[in-house]
C-alpha positions in Angstrom: 30.9 99.5 -44.6 30.9 100.7 -48.7 31.5 98.3 -51.1 32.6 97.9 -54.8 30.1 97.1 -56.9 28.6 98.0 -60.6 25.3 99.5 -60.6 24.4 98.8 -64.1 24.8 94.6 -63.4 23.0 94.9 -60.3 19.8 96.7 -62.5 20.1 94.4 -65.4 19.6 91.7 -62.9 16.6 93.4 -61.3 14.8 93.9 -64.7 15.5 90.0 -65.6 13.7 88.7 -62.0 10.5 91.0 -63.2 11.2 93.0 -59.6 8.8 94.9 -58.2 10.2 97.2 -55.4 12.9 99.7 -55.5 16.5 99.0 -55.2 18.4 101.9 -53.0 22.1 103.2 -53.7 24.0 105.4 -51.2 27.3 106.9 -51.0 28.5 108.5 -47.2 26.3 111.4 -48.6 23.9 111.1 -51.3 21.4 108.6 -52.1 19.0 107.0 -55.3 16.2 105.1 -55.3 15.4 103.3 -58.5 11.9 101.9 -58.7 10.8 99.1 -60.3 7.2 97.3 -61.5 7.4 93.9 -62.8 11.3 94.5 -64.3 10.3 98.3 -66.0 11.7 101.5 -64.6 9.2 103.6 -63.2 11.2 106.6 -61.1 14.7 107.1 -60.0 14.7 109.6 -56.8 17.9 111.4 -55.5 18.0 112.7 -52.3 20.2 116.2 -53.4 17.3 118.4 -54.7 17.5 122.0 -55.3 15.5 124.6 -57.0 18.5 125.7 -59.2 18.4 122.2 -60.3 14.3 121.9 -60.9 15.0 125.0 -62.6 17.6 123.4 -65.3 15.0 120.3 -66.2 12.1 123.2 -66.9 14.5 125.7 -69.2 15.8 123.0 -71.1 12.1 122.1 -72.2 11.9 126.0 -73.1 9.4 126.4 -70.2 10.3 129.6 -69.1 6.8 130.6 -68.2 7.1 127.6 -65.4 10.6 129.0 -64.0 9.1 132.9 -63.7 6.0 131.2 -61.4 9.2 129.9 -59.2 9.4 133.5 -58.1 6.0 132.8 -56.7 6.7 129.8 -54.7 5.8 129.9 -50.8 8.7 131.0 -48.7 8.7 127.9 -46.6 10.0 125.7 -49.7 13.0 127.6 -49.9 13.3 127.2 -46.4 13.2 123.4 -46.3 15.8 123.9 -49.0 18.3 125.7 -46.9 17.7 122.4 -44.7 18.0 120.0 -46.9 20.2 116.7 -45.9 21.8 115.2 -48.8 21.3 111.6 -48.2 17.5 111.5 -46.7 14.3 111.4 -48.6 12.5 113.4 -46.2 13.0 116.6 -47.7 10.8 116.1 -50.9 12.0 119.3 -52.2 10.8 118.2 -55.9 7.2 116.5 -54.4 6.4 119.9 -53.0 7.0 121.9 -55.6 6.0 120.6 -58.6 2.8 119.7 -57.0 2.7 123.3 -55.8 3.0 123.9 -60.1 0.6 121.6 -61.4 -2.0 122.9 -58.5 -1.0 126.4 -59.4 -1.3 125.4 -63.2 2.0 126.0 -64.1 2.4 123.5 -64.9 0.2 120.4 -67.1 -0.2 117.1 -67.3 2.0 116.5 -70.3 4.7 118.6 -68.7 4.7 116.4 -65.7 4.9 113.2 -67.8 8.0 114.9 -69.4 9.7 116.4 -66.4 8.9 112.9 -64.6 11.2 111.0 -67.5 13.8 113.8 -67.4 14.5 113.3 -63.9 14.5 109.4 -64.1 17.1 109.4 -66.8 19.4 112.6 -64.8 19.2 110.7 -61.6 19.7 107.8 -63.4 23.0 108.6 -65.3 24.6 110.2 -62.0 23.7 106.5 -60.0 25.1 104.1 -62.7 29.0 106.6 -62.2 29.0 105.2 -58.6 31.4 102.3 -57.9 31.2 102.0 -54.5 28.7 102.7 -51.6 26.0 100.7 -50.0 23.2 98.5 -51.6 20.5 97.6 -50.7 16.7 95.8 -52.3 13.4 96.6 -51.1 10.3 94.7 -51.7 7.3 96.3 -52.7 7.2 100.0 -53.1 7.5 100.2 -56.7 6.9 104.2 -57.2 6.2 107.7 -55.3 3.0 107.7 -54.0 2.7 111.4 -55.3 4.3 110.4 -58.6 1.7 107.3 -58.9 -1.2 109.6 -58.1 -0.2 111.3 -61.3 0.7 109.2 -64.2 -0.3 105.8 -63.0 0.6 102.9 -65.5 1.3 105.9 -68.0 4.6 106.3 -67.8 7.5 103.3 -67.5 10.8 102.4 -69.2 12.4 99.2 -70.7 15.5 99.1 -68.4 18.3 97.6 -71.0 17.5 100.4 -73.4 17.9 103.4 -71.1 21.0 101.6 -69.7 22.3 101.2 -73.1 21.6 105.0 -74.0 23.5 105.9 -70.8 26.5 103.9 -71.5 26.7 105.5 -75.0 26.4 108.8 -73.7 29.2 107.7 -70.8 31.4 107.0 -73.4 30.9 110.5 -75.4 31.7 111.6 -72.1 35.0 109.9 -71.3 35.9 110.7 -74.7 36.0 114.4 -74.0 39.4 116.0 -71.4 40.3 113.9 -68.7 40.3 116.9 -66.8 36.8 116.9 -67.1 34.9 115.0 -64.3 31.5 116.2 -64.0 28.9 118.1 -65.8 28.8 120.4 -63.3 32.8 121.8 -63.5 32.6 125.3 -64.2 34.9 126.2 -67.0 36.6 129.8 -67.4 39.2 131.7 -69.1 42.6 132.3 -66.6 44.3 134.7 -69.4 42.2 136.4 -72.1 45.3 136.7 -73.9 45.3 132.5 -74.0 42.0 133.4 -76.6 44.6 133.8 -79.4 46.6 130.6 -78.8 45.9 127.9 -81.1 44.8 124.9 -79.5 44.9 121.4 -81.9 41.6 119.8 -82.4 39.6 123.4 -81.5 37.0 124.7 -84.4 36.2 127.6 -82.7 36.8 131.3 -84.2 38.5 133.7 -81.6 35.2 135.8 -81.7 33.2 132.9 -80.5 35.3 132.1 -77.7 35.8 135.9 -76.4 32.0 135.6 -76.2 32.4 132.0 -74.4 35.0 134.0 -72.1 32.6 136.6 -70.8 29.8 134.5 -70.5 32.1 132.1 -68.8 32.9 134.6 -66.0 29.3 134.1 -64.2 30.6 131.0 -62.7 28.4 129.0 -65.0 28.4 124.8 -65.3 28.9 122.6 -68.7 24.9 122.1 -67.8 24.0 125.7 -67.6 26.2 126.6 -70.5 24.3 124.2 -72.6 21.1 126.4 -71.8 22.7 129.1 -73.0 24.2 128.0 -76.0 21.0 125.6 -76.5 23.2 122.5 -77.0 23.5 119.1 -75.2 26.0 119.2 -72.4 27.9 117.0 -74.1 28.7 118.4 -77.3 29.2 121.6 -75.1 32.0 119.8 -73.2 33.5 118.2 -76.9 33.6 121.4 -78.1 35.6 123.3 -75.1 38.0 119.8 -74.6 40.6 121.3 -76.9 41.1 124.3 -75.3 41.1 122.4 -71.9 43.6 120.1 -72.8 45.8 123.0 -74.5 45.0 125.0 -70.6 43.5 128.1 -72.2 40.0 126.6 -70.3 40.7 125.8 -66.6 37.9 124.4 -64.6 36.5 124.7 -61.5 35.0 122.0 -59.0 31.1 122.2 -59.3 29.3 124.4 -56.9 28.2 122.6 -53.5 26.1 120.5 -53.2 27.0 118.9 -56.6 30.4 118.3 -56.0 28.8 115.4 -53.9 27.5 113.2 -57.0 29.8 110.7 -58.7 32.2 112.2 -61.0 32.3 110.6 -64.6 33.8 106.7 -64.6 36.9 106.3 -66.5 36.9 104.0 -69.1 37.3 100.1 -68.3 40.3 98.5 -68.0 41.4 96.5 -71.6 41.9 92.5 -71.6 45.3 93.2 -71.6 47.4 96.3 -70.7 50.5 96.3 -72.7 53.9 96.2 -70.9 56.2 99.5 -70.0 58.7 99.6 -72.8 60.9 101.8 -70.3 63.4 100.0 -68.5 63.5 100.4 -64.4 66.4 99.9 -62.1 64.0 98.4 -59.8 62.5 95.8 -61.6 58.4 95.6 -61.5 56.8 92.9 -60.0 54.3 91.3 -62.8 50.7 90.9 -61.4 48.0 89.4 -63.5 44.4 90.1 -62.6 41.4 87.9 -63.6 38.2 88.6 -62.9 34.9 89.3 -65.0 34.0 92.5 -63.3 35.4 95.6 -65.2 34.8 97.3 -61.8 37.2 95.5 -59.8 39.9 95.3 -62.7 39.8 98.8 -62.7 40.1 99.1 -58.6 42.9 96.4 -58.6 44.9 98.2 -60.9 44.6 102.1 -58.8 45.6 100.6 -55.9 48.9 99.1 -57.2 51.8 101.2 -57.5 52.5 101.6 -61.1 56.2 102.2 -60.1 56.3 99.0 -58.4 53.9 96.2 -60.1 53.4 96.1 -63.8 49.5 94.9 -64.0 47.8 93.3 -67.0 43.8 92.9 -66.7 42.0 90.3 -67.9 38.3 90.6 -68.2 37.7 86.9 -70.4 39.0 83.7 -68.2 38.8 82.1 -71.5 41.3 83.8 -72.9 43.9 84.3 -69.9 45.5 81.2 -70.0 47.7 82.1 -73.8 48.1 85.8 -72.0 49.4 84.1 -68.5 51.6 81.7 -70.5 53.2 84.2 -72.5 54.0 86.9 -69.7 54.9 84.3 -66.8 53.7 86.8 -64.2 55.1 86.9 -60.5 51.9 86.9 -58.9 48.2 85.5 -60.2 44.8 87.0 -58.9 42.0 84.6 -60.1 38.2 85.5 -59.3 36.5 82.2 -58.0 33.0 82.9 -60.0 33.4 83.6 -63.5 31.5 82.5 -66.6 32.5 79.7 -69.0 35.3 78.3 -66.9 35.5 78.8 -63.3 38.5 79.8 -60.9 39.2 76.6 -59.5 39.6 74.9 -63.4 41.7 77.4 -64.5 44.0 77.5 -61.2 43.9 73.8 -61.7 44.9 73.6 -65.4 47.2 76.3 -64.1 49.2 74.1 -61.8 48.9 71.1 -64.4 51.9 72.9 -66.0 55.5 73.1 -64.4 55.8 76.7 -65.7 53.5 78.0 -62.6 54.9 75.1 -60.4 55.7 77.7 -57.6 53.5 80.8 -58.9 51.3 82.3 -56.3 47.5 82.2 -57.2 45.5 83.9 -54.7 41.7 83.2 -54.9 39.4 85.9 -55.0 35.9 85.6 -53.9 32.6 88.0 -52.9 31.9 86.0 -49.7 33.9 83.7 -47.3 31.0 81.6 -47.6 31.1 81.0 -51.5 35.2 79.2 -51.4 35.5 75.8 -50.7 38.9 76.0 -49.0 39.4 72.3 -49.7 38.9 72.5 -53.2 40.7 75.7 -53.6 43.8 74.0 -52.0 43.3 70.9 -54.3 43.0 73.2 -57.2 46.4 74.6 -56.1 45.5 77.9 -55.0 48.1 79.8 -52.4 45.4 81.8 -50.5 42.6 83.4 -51.1 41.0 87.0 -50.2 37.3 88.6 -49.9 35.7 91.2 -51.9 35.3 94.4 -50.9 39.0 95.3 -50.2 40.9 97.7 -49.3 44.3 98.8 -50.6 45.8 97.7 -47.1 44.2 94.4 -47.2 45.2 93.7 -50.8 48.7 94.8 -50.3 49.2 93.1 -47.3 48.2 89.9 -49.5 50.6 90.4 -52.0 53.7 91.1 -50.0 53.0 88.2 -48.3 52.9 86.1 -51.0 55.5 87.9 -53.2 58.5 86.9 -50.6 
């Protein structure tokens, strides 16, 4: 069963514990293995592997002769790619192909190290975009044997630094058009007459746009365009975003199987979401959610119909009471395990005020074994439910307590 989780939190926790082994994260279609040795990142493997993707990493480094050499790759490798099961690591397409390039001297040791670094960073970036799936820890194996034989202890990454770098990249992706959800989407001009239209924020001359339009006819992704334009893919996306927003440039979905990869996550909710100023015939229920996990807050907001609920998300429990007293919500969802002040204590503080005598307060926990029902009742909790949760489960408990 899939669960909601934050890969960044899981990875940083493993680094803090100096773990050795690999963290496996999986969706229904794709899996990742994040290999650690004494809390340092060694490699990230992804089950979705293809020769066009491998060529991208090589072309990004201007290793054109290595790409040309792939024309001589044994035909059996192409067959294994065609039979690739995205969730399985058994295929080993990258392992076979990279080892062949090394053996045939089309790839040197220094290039191998750079390629492994690029694969690790790119696989980790897509992995950190996950918001739900299955996660498990496997003790002991810190790196695939075919990589260890070549690099030994010469390559490792500081996890906090790499995570910080990728989070800065994510913010740049999120600054692009909201319609852009993947570097594998394929921009195109539907009508060349749109090139003459003004796009607020667009800085590209019409002559450049016309050349781009001709290149886009090949169905290239932002990632592939970045190779041709010799610019970072995010920079390409930022340049084209004004034209996407003004419907001059349209977007096709990623080519299979790249459409199976996670999409760019939406920015996490702010501490307090402003209430709507528009009047409604049917009053909305005011719901306050208090949880230190932006992922959970984002899911709750996504699950609750904005036509029926005015949701305020709070990720700092210390600031929660002042916001709650000002809003006087109809229902409060309260996580139990939070830093500095736990759910039991915050619930008790709220119940000490007559303002919240009758307000439903629902405790939220990640494990049924973690909630002390007697303590929750003593603190004044009305009900509780567990994570992970579904939209139906969340709505059931909210409807029950709002009656």
